[in-house]
C-alpha positions as CSV (number, residue, x, y, z in Angstrom):
1,M,-277.7,-26.3,174.6
2,D,-275.1,-23.8,176.1
3,I,-275.3,-20.0,175.8
4,Q,-272.7,-19.8,173.0
5,L,-274.7,-22.3,170.8
6,A,-277.9,-20.4,171.6
7,I,-276.4,-17.2,170.3
8,L,-275.2,-19.0,167.2
9,C,-278.7,-20.4,166.7
10,A,-280.2,-16.9,167.2
11,L,-277.8,-15.4,164.6
12,T,-278.7,-18.2,162.1
13,F,-282.4,-17.6,162.8
14,V,-282.0,-13.8,162.0
15,I,-280.1,-14.5,158.7
16,H,-282.7,-17.0,157.4
17,L,-285.7,-15.0,158.6
18,I,-284.6,-11.9,156.7
19,G,-283.8,-14.1,153.7
20,T,-287.3,-15.4,153.7
21,L,-288.9,-12.0,154.2
22,A,-287.2,-10.8,151.0
23,Y,-290.1,-12.5,149.1
24,A,-292.6,-10.1,150.9
25,V,-290.6,-7.2,149.6
26,R,-291.5,-8.2,146.0
27,I,-295.2,-8.3,147.0
28,A,-294.9,-4.9,148.6
29,G,-293.2,-3.5,145.6
30,V,-295.9,-4.8,143.3
31,R,-298.7,-3.3,145.4
32,T,-297.1,0.1,145.9
33,R,-295.6,0.2,142.4
34,R,-292.4,1.3,144.1
35,I,-290.1,-1.7,143.4
36,A,-286.8,0.2,143.5
37,V,-287.7,2.0,146.8
38,S,-288.9,-1.3,148.3
39,F,-285.5,-3.0,147.7
40,A,-283.6,0.1,148.8
41,L,-285.5,0.1,152.2
42,F,-285.0,-3.7,152.5
43,N,-281.3,-3.1,152.4
44,I,-281.5,-1.9,155.9
45,L,-282.6,-5.4,157.0
46,V,-280.0,-6.9,154.7
47,L,-277.4,-5.0,156.8
48,V,-278.7,-6.6,159.9
49,S,-278.5,-10.0,158.2
50,R,-274.9,-9.4,157.0
51,T,-273.9,-8.2,160.4
52,S,-275.3,-11.4,162.0
53,N,-273.5,-13.4,159.3
54,S,-270.2,-11.6,160.1
55,F,-270.5,-12.6,163.8
56,Q,-271.7,-16.1,163.2
57,G,-268.6,-17.3,161.3
58,P,-266.0,-16.2,163.9
59,F,-268.1,-17.4,166.8
60,L,-268.6,-20.8,165.2
61,A,-264.9,-21.1,164.2
62,K,-263.8,-20.3,167.7
63,R,-266.1,-23.0,169.1
64,I,-264.6,-25.5,166.8
65,E,-261.0,-24.4,167.6
66,E,-261.8,-24.8,171.3
67,N,-263.2,-28.3,170.8
68,I,-260.1,-29.3,168.8
69,H,-257.7,-28.0,171.5
70,L,-259.7,-29.8,174.2
71,G,-259.6,-33.0,172.2
72,V,-263.4,-33.2,172.0
73,T,-264.2,-35.9,169.4
74,S,-268.0,-36.0,169.5
75,G,-270.9,-33.7,169.9
76,L,-270.0,-31.0,167.4
77,L,-272.2,-32.6,164.7
78,S,-275.2,-32.1,166.9
79,D,-274.3,-28.4,167.2
80,F,-274.6,-28.1,163.4
81,R,-277.9,-30.0,163.5
82,W,-279.2,-27.3,165.9
83,L,-278.0,-24.6,163.6
84,L,-279.7,-26.1,160.6
85,L,-282.9,-26.6,162.6
86,S,-282.7,-22.9,163.4
87,A,-282.5,-22.1,159.7
88,T,-285.6,-24.3,159.0
89,L,-287.6,-22.7,161.9
90,A,-286.6,-19.2,160.7
91,T,-287.8,-20.0,157.2
92,L,-291.1,-21.4,158.6
93,A,-291.5,-18.3,160.8
94,G,-290.8,-16.0,157.8
95,A,-293.4,-17.8,155.8
96,F,-296.1,-17.0,158.4
97,L,-294.8,-13.4,158.8
98,I,-294.9,-12.6,155.0
99,P,-298.5,-11.3,155.0
100,T,-297.9,-9.1,158.0
101,F,-294.5,-7.9,156.8
102,Q,-295.6,-7.0,153.3
103,R,-298.4,-4.9,154.7
104,V,-296.1,-3.1,157.2
105,F,-293.4,-2.7,154.5
106,S,-295.9,-1.3,152.0
107,R,-296.8,1.4,154.5
108,A,-293.1,2.1,155.1
109,V,-292.5,2.5,151.4
110,L,-295.4,5.0,151.1
111,H,-294.2,6.9,154.2
112,F,-290.6,7.1,152.8
113,Q,-292.0,8.2,149.4
114,L,-293.7,11.1,151.2
115,H,-290.9,12.2,153.6
116,R,-287.8,10.7,151.9
117,S,-285.9,10.3,155.2
118,I,-284.7,7.0,156.7
119,P,-284.3,8.5,160.2
120,R,-287.9,9.9,160.1
121,L,-289.1,6.5,158.9
122,L,-287.4,4.7,161.8
123,M,-288.7,7.3,164.3
124,H,-292.2,6.8,162.9
125,G,-291.9,3.0,163.1
126,F,-290.7,2.9,166.7
127,F,-292.2,5.9,168.4
128,K,-295.1,7.4,166.4
129,G,-297.8,4.8,166.1
130,G,-295.7,2.3,164.2
131,L,-296.3,-0.5,166.7
132,N,-300.1,0.1,166.5
133,Q,-299.9,-0.2,162.8
134,L,-298.0,-3.4,163.2
135,R,-300.8,-4.8,165.4
136,D,-303.4,-3.7,162.8
137,A,-301.5,-5.2,159.9
138,A,-300.9,-8.6,161.7
139,S,-302.3,-11.4,159.6
140,L,-301.8,-15.0,158.9
141,P,-301.3,-16.4,155.4
142,L,-304.6,-16.9,153.6
143,R,-305.7,-20.5,153.1
144,A,-306.6,-19.7,149.5
145,N,-302.9,-18.8,148.7
146,V,-301.9,-22.3,149.9
147,T,-304.7,-24.2,148.2
148,R,-303.9,-22.5,144.9
149,M,-300.6,-24.5,144.9
150,R,-302.6,-27.5,143.7
151,V,-303.5,-25.7,140.5
152,G,-300.3,-25.2,138.7
153,H,-297.0,-23.9,140.0
154,G,-297.1,-20.2,139.0
155,V,-293.4,-20.6,138.5
156,S,-291.2,-22.9,136.4
157,V,-290.5,-26.3,138.0
158,W,-286.9,-25.8,137.0
159,V,-286.7,-22.6,139.0
160,I,-288.3,-24.4,142.0
161,V,-285.7,-27.2,141.8
162,L,-282.9,-24.8,141.4
163,N,-284.1,-22.8,144.4
164,V,-284.2,-25.9,146.6
165,A,-280.6,-26.8,145.6
166,A,-279.3,-23.2,145.9
167,V,-280.8,-22.7,149.4
168,A,-279.5,-26.1,150.5
169,L,-275.9,-25.3,149.3
170,W,-276.0,-21.8,150.7
171,T,-277.3,-23.1,154.1
172,I,-274.5,-25.7,154.5
173,G,-271.7,-23.8,152.8
174,V,-269.9,-22.4,155.8
175,F,-271.1,-25.2,158.2
176,A,-269.8,-28.0,155.9
177,A,-266.4,-26.2,155.4
178,L,-266.0,-25.7,159.2
179,Y,-267.0,-29.2,160.0
180,A,-264.6,-30.5,157.4
181,G,-261.9,-28.6,159.2
182,Y,-262.9,-30.3,162.4
183,L,-262.7,-33.7,160.7
184,N,-259.2,-32.9,159.4
185,P,-257.7,-30.3,161.8
186,E,-254.4,-30.2,159.9
187,L,-256.2,-28.7,156.9
188,R,-258.9,-26.7,158.6
189,V,-257.7,-23.4,157.1
190,T,-257.8,-24.8,153.6
191,S,-261.2,-26.4,154.3
192,S,-262.7,-23.1,155.6
193,T,-261.6,-21.3,152.4
194,L,-263.5,-23.8,150.3
195,S,-266.8,-22.6,151.7
196,A,-266.5,-19.8,149.2
197,V,-266.7,-22.4,146.4
198,V,-269.9,-23.9,147.8
199,N,-271.5,-20.6,148.4
200,G,-270.3,-19.4,145.0
201,V,-272.2,-22.2,143.3
202,A,-275.3,-21.3,145.3
203,T,-274.9,-17.6,144.5
204,I,-274.5,-18.3,140.8
205,M,-277.7,-20.3,140.8
206,M,-279.6,-17.6,142.6
207,F,-278.3,-14.6,140.8
208,V,-278.1,-16.1,137.3
209,F,-281.2,-18.2,137.1
210,I,-283.7,-17.5,140.0
211,D,-283.5,-13.7,140.7
212,P,-283.7,-12.7,137.0
213,Y,-286.7,-15.0,136.6
214,M,-288.5,-13.4,139.6
215,S,-287.5,-9.9,138.5
216,V,-289.1,-10.4,135.1
217,M,-292.2,-11.9,136.7
218,T,-292.4,-8.9,139.1
219,D,-292.2,-6.5,136.2
220,D,-294.9,-8.5,134.4
221,V,-297.3,-8.0,137.4
222,V,-296.6,-4.3,137.4
223,E,-297.3,-4.1,133.7
224,G,-300.5,-6.2,134.0
225,K,-299.1,-9.1,132.0
226,T,-299.4,-11.4,135.1
227,S,-302.1,-11.4,137.7
228,E,-301.3,-10.7,141.4
229,P,-302.8,-14.1,142.5
230,E,-300.6,-15.9,140.1
231,F,-297.6,-13.9,141.4
232,R,-298.5,-14.7,145.0
233,K,-298.8,-18.4,144.1
234,A,-295.3,-18.3,142.7
235,I,-294.1,-16.7,145.9
236,V,-295.7,-19.5,147.9
237,W,-293.9,-22.1,145.8
238,L,-290.6,-20.3,146.2
239,V,-291.0,-20.0,150.0
240,G,-291.9,-23.7,150.1
241,S,-288.9,-24.6,148.0
242,R,-286.7,-22.5,150.4
243,L,-288.1,-24.4,153.3
244,A,-287.3,-27.7,151.5
245,G,-283.8,-26.5,150.9
246,T,-283.1,-26.0,154.6
247,L,-284.5,-29.5,155.2
248,L,-282.3,-30.9,152.5
249,A,-279.3,-29.3,154.1
250,Q,-279.5,-31.7,157.0
251,P,-278.7,-34.9,155.1
252,L,-276.2,-33.0,152.8
253,L,-274.1,-31.7,155.7
254,V,-271.9,-34.7,156.4
255,P,-271.4,-35.7,152.7
256,A,-270.5,-32.1,151.8
257,A,-268.1,-31.9,154.7
258,L,-266.4,-35.1,153.7
259,A,-266.2,-33.9,150.1
260,I,-264.6,-30.6,151.2
261,A,-262.1,-32.5,153.4
262,F,-261.2,-34.6,150.4
263,V,-260.7,-31.6,148.1
264,A,-258.7,-29.8,150.8
265,K,-256.4,-32.8,151.0
266,A,-256.1,-33.1,147.2
267,V,-255.3,-29.5,146.3
């Protein structure tokens, strides 16, 4: 693995790590009863994710362009395999970090509620005992939260299946489009634009079916209609389905790239 690929893997890791930690924000919102503030603060990390995403695309596109110009006909697929593995490892790391993150994030929400200043919150987090609080809040997932998965889902099976599919499509959207352009260099610009179609389908699945379902469930917990253990069980299932989605992306990459290359030629 060269330095350029290592940077791309690191960017991919950050993107998927933050995406996984988004589930912890719902838990923190429920525990603090400050759901709106929780998501507002999480947008700071979303900015980091989007910045990583904005760099990832051009860097990867340049790598492909260089391979095309040099006449390299093999090896690029393994680069995408490494990137997808980074997505899986980031999701797995995020799953283990959720208990710690939700505790730290809950404290951040309460601190912001008191001082109402992002700069003061950041200063507190980095310079005024925030690192000690991070050490105190460090915790691994409870075994009970995992074993509860055997007793019902806590969330609709349909939502779990949709989440697997949506994450898989969202994970390979850009990668498949760029690889399709590599397979058919004459239409690589057309292929790259088709990534928006794949990501669009994944986005529709997430924002039309999955997020509203989880938002209602979050409100139900706040209102006492659903218990917190049941809610945590649903989060565990969703994190598991997200991990399954990144794994499913591996076998879907090449078929998706071939399909995009076919559509690019047909349009």
